[in-house]
C-alpha atoms as one frame of an Amber mdcrd trajectory, in Angstrom:
protein
  -4.984  37.011  -4.737  -3.728  39.957  -2.905  -0.357  41.553  -3.476   0.624
  40.493   0.133   4.469  39.194   0.260   4.509  35.266   0.225   5.067  34.029
   3.888   8.746  33.094   4.844   8.752  28.980   5.408  12.098  27.870   7.069
  11.495  23.809   7.534  14.347  23.704   9.974  12.180  26.038  12.258   8.898
  24.069  11.395  10.113  20.380  11.028   9.137  18.852  14.039   5.687  20.778
  13.819   5.460  19.673  10.139   5.868  16.090  10.841   3.073  16.206  13.513
   0.818  17.428  11.042   1.613  15.024   8.185   1.400  12.151  10.534  -2.399
  13.656  11.584  -3.208  13.968   7.619  -2.207  10.705   7.144  -4.830   9.383
  10.050  -7.579  11.309   8.188  -6.452  10.377   4.637  -6.383   6.836   5.653
 -10.117   7.503   6.913 -10.808   8.566   3.256  -8.633   5.652   1.525 -10.439
   3.183   3.413 -14.353   4.146   2.695 -13.688   5.462  -0.849 -13.835   3.657
  -3.984 -10.617   3.477  -5.914 -10.257   6.336  -8.379  -7.626   6.088 -11.153
  -4.227   7.402 -10.168  -5.107   7.423  -6.482  -7.319  10.629  -6.702  -9.572
   9.403  -4.037  -6.687   9.615  -1.392  -5.790  13.399  -1.252  -6.996  16.291
   0.513  -7.953  19.633  -0.788  -6.769  23.131  -0.142  -9.721  25.239   1.487
  -9.552  28.942   2.605  -8.893  27.929   5.992  -6.908  24.483   5.953  -7.156
  21.097   4.356 -10.526  18.792   3.711 -11.239  15.613   2.670 -14.408  16.560
   0.490 -17.439  14.151   1.384 -16.714  10.704   2.267 -19.100   7.833   1.811
 -20.231   5.495   4.809 -23.041   3.223   6.136 -23.826   6.143   8.287 -24.210
   8.517   5.222 -21.645  10.973   3.777 -19.425  12.814   6.021 -16.161  15.208
   5.782 -13.269  15.599   7.835 -11.590  19.264   7.664  -8.498  20.380   9.308
  -8.893  24.223  10.399  -5.337  25.553  10.605  -6.411  29.139  11.565  -8.484
  28.021  14.345  -6.311  24.950  14.862  -9.334  22.659  15.111 -10.172  19.452
  13.553 -14.111  19.344  12.386 -15.550  15.590  11.567 -19.101  16.904   9.852
 -21.952  14.479   9.137 -25.531  15.976   7.675 -26.949  15.764  11.327 -23.892
  16.253  13.640 -20.363  17.582  14.020 -16.993  16.574  16.479 -14.773  18.938
  16.719 -10.798  18.169  18.402  -8.249  20.587  18.897  -4.853  20.802  17.051
  -2.076  21.199  19.617   1.017  19.478  20.932   0.486  16.282  21.762   0.762
  12.675  20.886  -0.055  10.897  17.394  -1.605   8.298  19.409  -3.586  10.535
  21.423  -4.431  12.345  18.273  -5.215   8.681  16.488  -7.719   7.889  19.941
  -9.550  10.850  19.884 -10.258  10.890  15.933 -11.383   7.097  16.154 -13.703
   7.758  19.196 -15.367  10.890  17.530 -16.233   8.540  14.164 -17.748   5.989
  16.569 -19.722   8.746  18.509 -21.042  10.017  14.806 -22.063   6.165  13.762
 -18.993   5.909  11.242 -17.766   2.292  11.482 -14.135   2.650   9.747 -10.638
   0.359  10.186  -7.615   2.017   8.795  -3.964   1.023   8.120  -2.217   2.356
  11.096   1.493   2.435   9.681   2.108   5.740   8.139   3.324   5.836   4.390
   6.333   7.599   2.666   8.193   8.305   6.287  11.344   7.498   7.633  11.355
   4.965  10.778   7.511   4.496  10.780   5.710   3.803  14.226   1.943   2.742
  14.233  -0.313   5.535  15.076  -1.500   3.675  18.445   1.917   3.166  19.545
   3.116   6.526  18.447   3.796   8.284  22.068   6.389  10.778  21.536   5.599
  14.159  22.458   5.621  16.635  19.240   5.117  20.305  19.235   2.611  22.333
  17.129   3.657  25.697  16.058   0.713  27.670  15.374   2.540  30.505  13.330
   4.314  27.963  11.234   1.546  25.910  10.411  -0.497  29.304   9.588   2.343
  30.412   7.422   2.357  26.992   5.594  -1.355  27.243   5.078  -0.972  30.665
   3.778   1.516  29.270   1.049  -0.563  26.289   0.259  -3.408  28.797  -0.670
  -1.249  31.140  -2.836   0.324  27.666  -4.680  -2.905  26.227  -4.803  -4.256
  29.560  -6.877  -1.481  29.350  -9.071  -1.570  25.649  -9.919  -5.028  25.962
 -10.670  -4.373  28.759 -13.112  -2.024  26.639 -14.792  -4.086  23.648 -15.125
  -6.768  25.633 -17.020  -4.109  26.066 -20.085  -4.631  22.193 -20.637  -7.418
  20.360 -22.869  -6.103  16.926 -22.335  -6.453  14.789 -19.142  -5.292  16.239
 -15.960  -5.785  15.848 -12.092  -7.002  18.130  -9.770  -4.930  20.323  -7.614
  -4.565  17.980  -4.532  -2.506  17.451  -1.277  -0.997  14.021  -0.980  -0.736
  13.218   2.814   1.889  10.558   2.224   4.768  12.550   0.622   2.816  16.136
   2.099   3.162  18.147  -0.971   0.584  19.787  -3.183   0.530  18.403  -6.874
  -1.118  18.758 -10.394  -0.658  16.371 -13.106  -1.057  16.284 -16.919  -1.391
  13.366 -19.362  -0.429  13.024 -22.574  -3.026  10.554 -23.208  -0.681   7.701
 -23.937  -0.079   4.461 -21.535   3.547   4.387 -19.881   5.993   1.628 -19.344
   5.162  -0.466 -16.159   6.984   1.693 -12.975   9.597  -0.243 -11.328   7.889
   0.691  -8.100  10.493   0.642  -5.085   8.994   3.661  -3.445   9.781   3.520
  -0.068   6.767   3.097   2.277   4.319   2.854  -0.916   3.211  -0.453  -2.269
   4.423  -1.023  -5.711   0.694  -1.724  -7.190   0.035   1.656  -5.917   2.680
   3.121  -7.781   2.114   1.230 -10.756  -1.355   2.297 -10.961  -0.625   6.022
 -10.286   1.960   5.831 -13.315  -0.028   3.725 -15.785  -0.088   6.533 -18.248
   2.589   9.230 -19.228   2.758  12.218 -17.051   4.462  15.569 -16.617   3.751
  16.584 -12.747   4.506  19.502 -10.947   4.145  20.065  -7.162   5.100  21.952
  -3.903   6.285  20.709  -0.428   7.566  22.583   2.341  10.712  20.491   2.427
  12.032  17.243   3.937  15.294  15.814   5.848  16.031  14.563   2.180  15.739
  18.464   0.771  15.902  20.848   3.947  13.820  23.935   2.076  10.561  24.409
   0.774  10.697  24.091  -3.000   8.737  23.427  -6.249   9.844  20.297  -8.279
   8.415  18.905 -11.717   9.113  15.994 -13.533   7.950  13.576 -16.283   7.449
   9.832 -16.531   9.036   8.041 -18.128  11.545  10.758 -18.420  12.088  11.580
 -22.042  16.009  11.828 -23.322  17.714  15.031 -22.911  15.200  15.986 -19.860
  18.532  17.171 -17.750  19.832  19.518 -20.117  16.261  21.077 -21.360  16.302
  24.975 -20.473  13.826  25.771 -17.921  12.824  28.942 -16.418  13.087  31.396
 -14.383  16.791  32.060 -12.928  17.264  29.600 -10.452  15.335  26.728 -11.819
  17.488  23.386 -12.315  17.642  19.975 -12.692  18.739  18.038  -9.623  20.238
  14.702 -10.977  19.683  13.073  -7.211  16.358  13.617  -7.349  15.774  13.031
 -11.046  13.510  16.296 -11.044  13.209  19.898 -11.861  13.567  22.390  -8.832
  12.752  25.812  -7.893  13.265  26.956  -4.454  10.654  28.667  -2.707  12.417
  31.381  -1.313  13.845  32.191  -5.061  10.334  32.375  -5.915   8.936  34.573
  -2.977  12.044  37.088  -3.342  10.906  37.877  -7.005   8.690  41.200  -7.663
   5.775  38.724  -8.900   5.810  35.273  -7.344   2.717  33.901  -9.166   4.663
  35.223 -12.557   7.631  33.395 -11.512   5.787  30.280 -10.567   3.932  30.063
 -13.793   6.973  30.398 -15.614   8.618  27.097 -14.100   5.572  25.335 -14.299
   4.955  26.200 -18.104   8.661  25.853 -18.987   9.193  22.502 -17.120   5.901
  21.078 -18.908   7.444  22.537 -22.374  10.568  20.469 -21.622   8.590  17.067
 -21.071   6.034  17.469 -23.885   8.288  18.612 -26.367  10.737  16.058 -25.704
   8.289  13.184 -24.967   6.824  14.209 -28.549   3.383  14.752 -26.783   0.724
  16.023 -29.331   1.009  19.636 -27.958  -1.400  21.334 -30.648  -4.073  19.061
 -29.553  -3.625  19.117 -25.650  -3.256  22.625 -25.200  -5.209  26.191 -24.862
  -5.020  29.537 -23.475  -5.497  29.834 -19.977  -9.047  30.307 -18.960 -10.292
  33.684 -17.371 -13.654  34.262 -15.230 -16.799  34.287 -17.287 -15.224  33.962
 -20.700 -16.093  30.531 -22.538 -12.833  29.032 -24.053 -12.865  30.391 -28.041
 -13.548  27.231 -30.463
């Protein structure tokens, strides 16, 4: 990654465009979930950061595999099969209009799919075909958001290399609109109580069937109106709230039940990548130590290109 400064990412400036993009990613994500066999912990659901945006990876269908990609630099959506492609603009407009265009493009490509049209994990959801409210699309904010995602994705992937146990891909969940990476202790967890707004309890319980230490990044929300990094454990071991974490500015938020580090605090440092890695490592260590994980068996030195792990 270059040494170029991490971009400013003000939630209030980008809120309406972010919500518009979130709803568009939900439509695409629901196409993926409707056609893809269930994978443990919902790993068949997310999108993935690409050099130019967010993509689904190949999706199976009776017409053959296809892929949907948000190009957040050219501001278009590509729906591609082996033989053909459809391109739709990403622009101001309505969710209903975008939904209709996506479904029509899929039909033209011979892809038959029906999706659940109610948005997930959003306040006062309106079904996609009924959401006619005009929404903005701020290209500058969207590009800065993508620039941040690319940088965070790079650090998360580096962090993931230091773990031998089961770990998730680095992936973007369109329901909660966050980039996340999760490590597992290898032990089963007590059943999750559920109750996550806009998410069926069966989905939540399957996602948290095993002990985790999870970290992520989101651009902000009305509940937390600024871009931030988070980290939490499930189940949360006793003493989590008092555990020392780094760097300066990282703290446990009792209302969220998570460790939090503001994006702006990371961006303001001389080495944002190092600051973020420090947060990821120290919050993981708090979860793993307090949760009595078998750290000696689960951890390894971070990976480097072209160098096999020393056995």
